[in-house]
C-alpha positions in Angstrom: -38.1 10.9 122.0 -39.1 14.5 122.8 -39.8 13.9 126.5 -36.4 11.9 127.0 -34.4 14.6 125.1 -35.9 17.2 127.4 -35.4 15.4 130.6 -31.7 14.9 129.6 -31.2 18.4 128.9 -32.9 19.3 132.3 -30.6 17.0 134.1 -27.6 18.4 132.3 -28.6 22.0 133.1 -28.9 20.9 136.9 -25.3 19.5 137.0 -24.1 22.6 135.3 -25.9 24.9 137.9 -24.6 22.7 140.8 -20.9 22.7 139.3 -20.9 26.5 139.1 -22.4 26.9 142.8 -19.6 24.6 144.1 -16.8 26.2 142.1 -18.0 29.5 143.4 -18.2 28.3 147.1 -14.8 26.7 146.7 -13.2 29.9 145.4 -14.7 32.1 148.1 -13.5 29.6 151.0 -10.2 29.4 149.5 -9.8 33.2 149.6 -11.1 33.5 153.1 -8.9 30.9 154.3 -5.7 32.5 152.6 -6.7 35.8 154.3 -7.3 34.3 157.8 -4.2 32.0 157.8 -2.2 35.2 156.6 -3.5 37.1 159.5 -2.7 34.3 161.8 0.7 33.7 160.7 1.6 37.5 160.6 0.2 37.9 164.3 2.2 34.7 165.4 5.2 36.1 163.8 4.7 39.6 165.3 4.6 38.1 168.7 7.8 35.8 168.2 9.9 38.6 166.8 9.0 41.4 169.2 12.1 42.2 171.1 10.6 43.9 174.1 8.8 40.6 175.4 10.6 38.2 177.7 10.2 34.4 177.1 7.4 33.8 179.5 5.5 37.0 178.1 6.1 35.5 174.5 4.7 32.1 175.6 1.7 33.7 177.4 0.7 36.0 174.3 1.0 33.0 172.0 -1.4 30.9 174.3 -3.8 33.7 174.6 -3.6 34.4 170.8 -4.2 30.6 169.9 -7.2 30.6 172.6 -8.7 33.6 171.1 -8.2 32.1 167.5 -10.1 28.9 168.6 -12.9 31.3 170.3 -13.2 33.2 167.1 -13.7 30.0 165.0 -16.4 28.6 167.4 -18.3 32.0 167.4 -18.1 32.0 163.6 -19.4 28.5 163.3 -22.5 29.2 165.9 -23.1 32.6 164.2 -23.3 31.0 160.6 -25.5 28.2 162.0 -27.8 30.8 163.3 -28.0 32.9 160.3 -28.2 29.9 158.0 -31.6 28.8 159.8 -33.2 32.3 160.6 -31.8 34.6 157.7 -32.0 32.1 155.0 -34.8 29.6 155.7 -36.1 29.3 152.2 -32.8 28.7 150.4 -32.8 25.1 149.5 -29.0 25.3 147.9 -26.3 26.9 149.5 -25.6 29.0 146.5 -26.5 32.8 146.5 -26.0 33.8 143.0 -27.9 31.2 141.3 -31.6 30.3 141.5 -32.5 26.6 142.2 -33.1 24.6 138.8 -36.8 23.9 139.7 -37.4 27.7 139.6 -35.9 28.3 136.3 -38.5 26.8 134.2 
C-alpha cells in the first residue's frame, strides 16, 4: 500500500510538471506570434497605404517583404535547431524554468 501510494503521487507530480511546462510554452509562443503577426501586418499596411509609391513599386515592395519574411522564418528555424542541439544538449525536456521530474527526488 505504501509503495503504490507513492508511485501514484510521483506520477501526478510528473503530470503536473508537464502541464506547467506546456502552459508556459504555449503562452510564450502565443505572445511571440501576436507580436510577429502585428509587425508583419503593420508593415504590409504601411506599404499598401504609402502615397508615394506607384502600383508596380507597391507590388514589388510587398513581394520583397513576403520573401524576406519567409527567409527570416527559415533562418529562425535553423538557428533554433542549432541552438537546441549545441547549447542545450543535456536538457531532456523543452521547459527551461522547471527541472525534470527524475531529478527532483
